[in-house]
C-alpha positions, 0 to 999 in steps of 0.5 A: 499499500502506498501512502498518499501525498508527497514527501516534503523535507522538514528540519527536526530537533531531537528531543532526546539522546538515542544511541544505536544500541538504544534504537536496537533495544526498542528506544525511540527518538522523539523529534519536534519540527514546525508544521504549517506554523505549529510545533509538532512532535512525532517519533522518528523512524531511524535505522539504528546506524548513528547516535542522535543527541538532544538538541541536535537538528537534521533534515527528515522527510514527512508526507505532505498531507500527514506528518505523523510519520518521519523518515531519513529519506523521501523514499522511506516515506513513500515506500515504507514497506521497503524501508521498515527496520523492524521488519526482520524478514524483509518487505513482503518476505514472508512467503520467501522465508517460509518456503526456505525454512520449510524445506529442512522441515520437509527433509527431516520429516521425510527422513524420519519416515524412511527411518520408521519404515526401515524399523517397521520392515526390520521387526516384520523380518524378525517376527517372521523368522 
């Protein structure tokens, strides 16, 4: 699903300190910026690759009709499924991940079936003799 609107640059000010480790531990960076003459505060979607200090200003992008989501690039905002830092299997990657992980499960199942059949045949031979 593509967002409506265009990506517009905004100058944001960090309201708290955020380190890469803190980001990876689910801490968030809250920022403030001017949106049509009013101060707006939002959480900033970061890729956890740098430290942000309180009071630091930098450029971010928001949708022209909705400042509730901010990102580091226009592409981040316009195509959020491709840049979700918390999506560990990639954009729309669930079918691929399931296929990759189902192959070892299938192989293990077939192996257990073969071992079971061999054991049953062996028991049948022993019982017959």
